[in-house]
Structures are given as C-alpha cells and as structure tokens.
SEDREN-165225 format. One record per residue (C-alpha): x, y, z. Coordinates in nm, 2 decimals, m for minus. Example, Ala and Ser with C-alpha at 12.3 -4.5 7.8 and 13.67 -1.06 7.14 Angstrom:
2
X: 1.23; Y: m0.45; Z: 0.78
X: 1.37; Y: m0.11; Z: 0.71
# end
This chain:
284
X: 0.00; Y: 0.00; Z: 0.00
X: 0.11; Y: 0.36; Z: m0.06
X: 0.29; Y: 0.56; Z: 0.21
X: 0.18; Y: 0.92; Z: 0.26
X: 0.42; Y: 1.21; Z: 0.24
X: 0.41; Y: 1.24; Z: 0.62
X: 0.52; Y: 0.87; Z: 0.63
X: 0.81; Y: 0.95; Z: 0.41
X: 0.92; Y: 1.23; Z: 0.63
X: 0.88; Y: 1.01; Z: 0.94
X: 1.11; Y: 0.75; Z: 0.79
X: 1.36; Y: 1.01; Z: 0.69
X: 1.34; Y: 1.17; Z: 1.03
X: 1.41; Y: 0.84; Z: 1.21
X: 1.71; Y: 0.77; Z: 0.98
X: 1.84; Y: 1.13; Z: 1.04
X: 1.81; Y: 1.09; Z: 1.41
X: 2.06; Y: 0.80; Z: 1.39
X: 2.29; Y: 0.93; Z: 1.12
X: 2.30; Y: 1.31; Z: 1.12
X: 2.50; Y: 1.33; Z: 1.44
X: 2.75; Y: 1.10; Z: 1.28
X: 2.80; Y: 1.34; Z: 0.98
X: 2.55; Y: 1.19; Z: 0.73
X: 2.26; Y: 1.34; Z: 0.53
X: 1.96; Y: 1.14; Z: 0.40
X: 1.75; Y: 1.23; Z: 0.10
X: 1.44; Y: 1.04; Z: m0.02
X: 1.36; Y: 0.95; Z: m0.38
X: 1.14; Y: 0.73; Z: m0.59
X: 1.30; Y: 0.44; Z: m0.77
X: 1.12; Y: 0.55; Z: m1.09
X: 1.31; Y: 0.89; Z: m1.09
X: 1.64; Y: 0.71; Z: m1.08
X: 1.54; Y: 0.44; Z: m1.33
X: 1.41; Y: 0.70; Z: m1.58
X: 1.76; Y: 0.83; Z: m1.64
X: 1.93; Y: 0.49; Z: m1.70
X: 1.94; Y: 0.21; Z: m1.95
X: 1.76; Y: m0.12; Z: m1.86
X: 2.08; Y: m0.29; Z: m1.76
X: 2.15; Y: m0.04; Z: m1.48
X: 1.79; Y: 0.01; Z: m1.34
X: 1.68; Y: m0.11; Z: m1.00
X: 1.45; Y: m0.41; Z: m1.01
X: 1.17; Y: m0.24; Z: m0.81
X: 0.84; Y: m0.07; Z: m0.90
X: 0.87; Y: 0.30; Z: m1.00
X: 0.68; Y: 0.41; Z: m0.68
X: 0.92; Y: 0.23; Z: m0.44
X: 1.08; Y: 0.45; Z: m0.18
X: 1.45; Y: 0.48; Z: m0.16
X: 1.69; Y: 0.70; Z: 0.04
X: 2.04; Y: 0.81; Z: m0.06
X: 2.30; Y: 0.86; Z: 0.21
X: 2.57; Y: 1.12; Z: 0.19
X: 2.87; Y: 1.18; Z: 0.41
X: 2.96; Y: 1.54; Z: 0.51
X: 3.31; Y: 1.67; Z: 0.62
X: 3.22; Y: 1.61; Z: 0.98
X: 3.18; Y: 1.23; Z: 0.93
X: 3.55; Y: 1.18; Z: 0.96
X: 3.58; Y: 1.31; Z: 1.32
X: 3.23; Y: 1.23; Z: 1.43
X: 3.21; Y: 0.87; Z: 1.30
X: 3.52; Y: 0.73; Z: 1.14
X: 3.78; Y: 0.81; Z: 1.40
X: 3.56; Y: 0.71; Z: 1.70
X: 3.47; Y: 0.39; Z: 1.51
X: 3.84; Y: 0.30; Z: 1.48
X: 3.91; Y: 0.39; Z: 1.84
X: 3.63; Y: 0.17; Z: 1.95
X: 3.65; Y: m0.13; Z: 1.71
X: 3.96; Y: m0.10; Z: 1.50
X: 3.98; Y: m0.26; Z: 1.15
X: 3.89; Y: m0.61; Z: 1.05
X: 4.08; Y: m0.78; Z: 0.77
X: 4.22; Y: m0.59; Z: 0.47
X: 3.90; Y: m0.42; Z: 0.35
X: 3.89; Y: m0.04; Z: 0.33
X: 3.84; Y: 0.11; Z: 0.68
X: 3.60; Y: 0.38; Z: 0.56
X: 3.39; Y: 0.12; Z: 0.39
X: 3.38; Y: m0.08; Z: 0.71
X: 3.27; Y: 0.22; Z: 0.91
X: 3.00; Y: 0.32; Z: 0.66
X: 2.86; Y: m0.03; Z: 0.65
X: 2.86; Y: m0.05; Z: 1.03
X: 2.68; Y: 0.28; Z: 1.07
X: 2.41; Y: 0.21; Z: 0.81
X: 2.34; Y: m0.15; Z: 0.91
X: 2.32; Y: m0.04; Z: 1.27
X: 2.04; Y: 0.20; Z: 1.17
X: 1.83; Y: m0.02; Z: 0.94
X: 1.73; Y: m0.38; Z: 0.88
X: 1.51; Y: m0.55; Z: 0.62
X: 1.60; Y: m0.29; Z: 0.36
X: 1.80; Y: m0.34; Z: 0.04
X: 2.12; Y: m0.15; Z: 0.12
X: 2.36; Y: m0.08; Z: m0.17
X: 2.70; Y: 0.08; Z: m0.10
X: 2.89; Y: 0.30; Z: m0.34
X: 3.18; Y: 0.05; Z: m0.36
X: 2.98; Y: m0.26; Z: m0.44
X: 2.96; Y: m0.43; Z: m0.78
X: 2.73; Y: m0.68; Z: m0.94
X: 2.86; Y: m1.01; Z: m1.08
X: 2.87; Y: m0.83; Z: m1.42
X: 3.11; Y: m0.58; Z: m1.27
X: 2.86; Y: m0.30; Z: m1.30
X: 2.79; Y: m0.09; Z: m0.99
X: 2.50; Y: m0.18; Z: m0.77
X: 2.38; Y: 0.17; Z: m0.81
X: 2.50; Y: 0.49; Z: m0.98
X: 2.57; Y: 0.72; Z: m0.68
X: 2.57; Y: 1.05; Z: m0.86
X: 2.25; Y: 0.98; Z: m1.05
X: 2.08; Y: 0.89; Z: m0.72
X: 2.20; Y: 1.21; Z: m0.56
X: 2.08; Y: 1.42; Z: m0.85
X: 1.72; Y: 1.28; Z: m0.87
X: 1.68; Y: 1.31; Z: m0.49
X: 1.77; Y: 1.68; Z: m0.50
X: 2.07; Y: 1.63; Z: m0.28
X: 2.33; Y: 1.75; Z: m0.52
X: 2.34; Y: 1.86; Z: m0.89
X: 2.52; Y: 1.61; Z: m1.12
X: 2.71; Y: 1.82; Z: m1.38
X: 2.79; Y: 1.63; Z: m1.69
X: 2.95; Y: 1.69; Z: m2.03
X: 2.60; Y: 1.73; Z: m2.18
X: 2.53; Y: 2.02; Z: m1.94
X: 2.79; Y: 2.25; Z: m2.12
X: 2.68; Y: 2.44; Z: m2.43
X: 2.92; Y: 2.44; Z: m2.72
X: 3.15; Y: 2.21; Z: m2.52
X: 3.53; Y: 2.26; Z: m2.59
X: 3.63; Y: 1.89; Z: m2.56
X: 3.53; Y: 1.76; Z: m2.90
X: 3.50; Y: 1.38; Z: m2.88
X: 3.70; Y: 1.35; Z: m2.56
X: 3.52; Y: 1.17; Z: m2.27
X: 3.46; Y: 1.40; Z: m1.98
X: 3.34; Y: 1.25; Z: m1.65
X: 3.07; Y: 1.42; Z: m1.45
X: 3.07; Y: 1.53; Z: m1.09
X: 2.82; Y: 1.62; Z: m0.82
X: 2.82; Y: 1.95; Z: m0.64
X: 2.65; Y: 1.99; Z: m0.30
X: 2.47; Y: 2.32; Z: m0.24
X: 2.64; Y: 2.37; Z: 0.10
X: 2.96; Y: 2.15; Z: 0.09
X: 3.06; Y: 2.20; Z: m0.28
X: 3.27; Y: 1.89; Z: m0.35
X: 3.35; Y: 1.82; Z: 0.01
X: 3.12; Y: 1.53; Z: 0.06
X: 3.07; Y: 1.17; Z: m0.06
X: 2.77; Y: 0.96; Z: m0.17
X: 2.78; Y: 0.64; Z: 0.04
X: 2.47; Y: 0.43; Z: 0.00
X: 2.13; Y: 0.38; Z: m0.14
X: 1.86; Y: 0.23; Z: 0.08
X: 1.56; Y: 0.08; Z: m0.11
X: 1.24; Y: 0.02; Z: 0.09
X: 1.10; Y: m0.24; Z: m0.15
X: 0.77; Y: m0.28; Z: 0.04
X: 0.70; Y: 0.09; Z: 0.07
X: 0.51; Y: 0.25; Z: m0.22
X: 0.50; Y: 0.63; Z: m0.25
X: 0.20; Y: 0.81; Z: m0.40
X: 0.19; Y: 1.09; Z: m0.65
X: 0.20; Y: 1.35; Z: m0.37
X: 0.58; Y: 1.30; Z: m0.35
X: 0.71; Y: 1.53; Z: m0.61
X: 1.06; Y: 1.50; Z: m0.76
X: 1.28; Y: 1.79; Z: m0.63
X: 1.51; Y: 1.99; Z: m0.85
X: 1.87; Y: 1.99; Z: m0.73
X: 2.02; Y: 2.34; Z: m0.67
X: 2.21; Y: 2.45; Z: m0.97
X: 2.52; Y: 2.59; Z: m0.79
X: 2.73; Y: 2.63; Z: m1.11
X: 2.49; Y: 2.79; Z: m1.36
X: 2.73; Y: 2.95; Z: m1.60
X: 2.90; Y: 2.77; Z: m1.90
X: 3.24; Y: 2.90; Z: m1.79
X: 3.19; Y: 2.77; Z: m1.43
X: 3.08; Y: 2.43; Z: m1.56
X: 3.38; Y: 2.40; Z: m1.79
X: 3.61; Y: 2.50; Z: m1.49
X: 3.44; Y: 2.24; Z: m1.27
X: 3.46; Y: 1.95; Z: m1.52
X: 3.82; Y: 2.03; Z: m1.62
X: 3.93; Y: 2.05; Z: m1.26
X: 3.76; Y: 1.72; Z: m1.18
X: 3.89; Y: 1.54; Z: m1.48
X: 4.24; Y: 1.68; Z: m1.52
X: 4.34; Y: 1.81; Z: m1.17
X: 4.13; Y: 1.60; Z: m0.93
X: 4.43; Y: 1.53; Z: m0.71
X: 4.48; Y: 1.89; Z: m0.61
X: 4.11; Y: 1.90; Z: m0.49
X: 4.04; Y: 2.24; Z: m0.65
X: 3.71; Y: 2.12; Z: m0.80
X: 3.57; Y: 2.08; Z: m0.45
X: 3.59; Y: 2.46; Z: m0.40
X: 3.39; Y: 2.55; Z: m0.71
X: 3.15; Y: 2.72; Z: m0.47
X: 3.23; Y: 2.85; Z: m0.12
X: 3.16; Y: 2.56; Z: 0.11
X: 3.02; Y: 2.60; Z: 0.46
X: 3.27; Y: 2.33; Z: 0.58
X: 3.56; Y: 2.14; Z: 0.42
X: 3.76; Y: 1.83; Z: 0.53
X: 3.99; Y: 1.88; Z: 0.82
X: 4.36; Y: 1.86; Z: 0.76
X: 4.37; Y: 1.51; Z: 0.92
X: 4.09; Y: 1.39; Z: 0.68
X: 4.28; Y: 1.54; Z: 0.38
X: 4.59; Y: 1.36; Z: 0.49
X: 4.40; Y: 1.03; Z: 0.51
X: 4.24; Y: 1.06; Z: 0.16
X: 4.56; Y: 1.19; Z: 0.01
X: 4.74; Y: 0.88; Z: 0.12
X: 4.74; Y: 0.58; Z: m0.13
X: 4.49; Y: 0.32; Z: m0.01
X: 4.77; Y: 0.06; Z: 0.04
X: 4.94; Y: 0.30; Z: 0.28
X: 4.64; Y: 0.40; Z: 0.48
X: 4.68; Y: 0.12; Z: 0.74
X: 5.03; Y: 0.25; Z: 0.81
X: 4.90; Y: 0.60; Z: 0.85
X: 4.63; Y: 0.48; Z: 1.10
X: 4.91; Y: 0.30; Z: 1.30
X: 5.09; Y: 0.63; Z: 1.33
X: 4.77; Y: 0.78; Z: 1.48
X: 4.76; Y: 0.49; Z: 1.73
X: 4.47; Y: 0.32; Z: 1.55
X: 4.60; Y: m0.03; Z: 1.50
X: 4.41; Y: m0.27; Z: 1.28
X: 4.26; Y: m0.55; Z: 1.50
X: 4.16; Y: m0.89; Z: 1.39
X: 3.96; Y: m1.00; Z: 1.69
X: 3.68; Y: m0.76; Z: 1.77
X: 3.43; Y: m0.85; Z: 2.03
X: 3.06; Y: m0.88; Z: 1.91
X: 2.85; Y: m0.56; Z: 1.94
X: 2.63; Y: m0.54; Z: 2.25
X: 2.26; Y: m0.59; Z: 2.17
X: 2.07; Y: m0.49; Z: 2.48
X: 2.18; Y: m0.13; Z: 2.51
X: 2.06; Y: m0.04; Z: 2.16
X: 1.72; Y: 0.13; Z: 2.12
X: 1.50; Y: m0.01; Z: 1.84
X: 1.24; Y: 0.21; Z: 1.67
X: 1.01; Y: 0.02; Z: 1.43
X: 0.78; Y: 0.15; Z: 1.16
X: 0.49; Y: 0.03; Z: 1.37
X: 0.59; Y: 0.27; Z: 1.64
X: 0.56; Y: 0.54; Z: 1.37
X: 0.20; Y: 0.42; Z: 1.30
X: 0.30; Y: 0.31; Z: 0.95
X: 0.09; Y: 0.00; Z: 0.96
X: m0.03; Y: 0.06; Z: 0.60
X: 0.33; Y: 0.02; Z: 0.48
X: 0.33; Y: m0.35; Z: 0.55
X: 0.70; Y: m0.34; Z: 0.62
X: 0.88; Y: m0.41; Z: 0.95
X: 1.19; Y: m0.20; Z: 0.95
X: 1.40; Y: m0.16; Z: 1.26
X: 1.58; Y: 0.17; Z: 1.30
X: 1.84; Y: 0.13; Z: 1.57
X: 2.00; Y: 0.44; Z: 1.70
X: 2.36; Y: 0.39; Z: 1.79
X: 2.53; Y: 0.41; Z: 2.13
X: 2.72; Y: 0.74; Z: 2.16
X: 3.05; Y: 0.55; Z: 2.19
X: 2.98; Y: 0.37; Z: 1.86
X: 2.95; Y: 0.70; Z: 1.67
X: 3.04; Y: 0.64; Z: 1.31
X: 3.10; Y: 0.65; Z: 0.91
X: 3.19; Y: 0.76; Z: 0.54
X: 3.41; Y: 0.81; Z: 0.23
X: 3.62; Y: 1.02; Z: m0.01
# end
C-alpha cells in the first residue's frame, strides 16, 4: 500500500536521528526517478513508486564517526576502513532494507547503483555532466561528470542507497530539482576540467564557497594511497585489530515503523540508534 508524504518524512526523520549526528545526510527519492535516467541494464528491479533514500557523508563524518569507530572497534581484515565504518553505521540503523553501497559491484562488474544519479534525482546534489555544457570545448574527448552539494561543494561523498521495496509512495511525493550551484557555462567548464584533469589537487571541491571542508587530518588520510592508509592509521595509534568482540545488543534502542503508526506500509523496519560511543561512518 502507498505511504503518505508524512510517512516518508517520518522514515527520513528516524534515519536522520541516527545518522545526522555522525555526519551523514539522508534524501528520499522514488526508484522511478532514478530508473528513468538509466538504460535497462542499470535500473533497479523495483516498482517505480518504491521509496529509496540516498545517504551522503559530510566533512564532519571523519571526526564524528570514522575516528571514533576506529578507536572503539579497530579494523577487521584488509578491506577499506572507511567502507567498514560506513557499513557498520548504516546496518546499525536499518534492517530488512535493500542497502547498496557505493563500492559494491554486481557479478557483471557493473555498480550496484549509480551514486551521482541517485544524488541528483533526490535533489541532494546537482550532477554536472558533459551534456550540461553548451558548445563544449572537448570535441570527442570523454569527460566524466561530478556532483556539487549546495552547502559543501565537492567536500562530501555519496555512500549508500537504501531501497524500501515494500513501501510505495503516492503521486503527492514530487521530484525535487537539485540546486544549480554552477549555472554558467564557464563555471561548468572550470568544474569539469578541474575534476577530470586536476582532481588530485582537490580544486574542483571549491567550485563554490563551502560551509565546511575536510579537516587537515581527513585530507591527509584521503591523500594517502589506499595501500598506505593502514600504516597512517598506525601512526595515529589506530592499529588494525583482527579479533573484535561482538557488538552489544541490549543497550541499543530499536524504533520500528509500527511505532511510527505506519501499519499501512506493511514493512517491518528496525531503526536502531547507535550508542554514543559507537559514533560512526563515510568516504572520499
């Protein structure tokens, strides 16, 4: 059955209660908005009216989630520490939801979701592409697109897509228009060239004046080659640990959709707000 607009905001609010204090933002969208921009091979296998939420990390995620996560739990195995943190935070907040992370691939080697497309259709960030430039100067050269956040510019990351397969959203949920932060042709050329040709100097992130950027410590982390990041964490006193005790279960607070009076949704989703000491998550 269809969820009302109020229901959507209730679900979003519960997620934000858990994730915003860790440096994340949550934006709702319909699966149909996302699928309409993609070829069949990349579409999500859900009805067009299915509710989804895209999760972004902001600059504060590094200090509010990632470093506390490492101090509390350390790293397990050789997988990327940021990915471990993000997965821990998101899965601690939701259950019985199709969670797709930005780093995951299908067996075909295609991404499980196109992060920048999801951010654009949700209104979270404008996805600037080669086709958005009039009389483009690059001829046949392939130019990759990039999202710009209206408050953080390029200082953010798109971490996950949560698909609520059993929640249908009615026509009252209208697709938002993402803020066009770089409206001029010259600005878009500057942005895309900085991202494609000079991405390592980070200049594209400052295409607008951001309200917050990465801290120097976060810049140092992401400027380090992935293979060397474990060594960097060791210098910070954050040693990878193989044997991590299981997470406590009793202290967590569970909030269900039933508690939100969403019985019409027909979905039993648990939203577990984290312990303060398990604060957490994000990416590059």
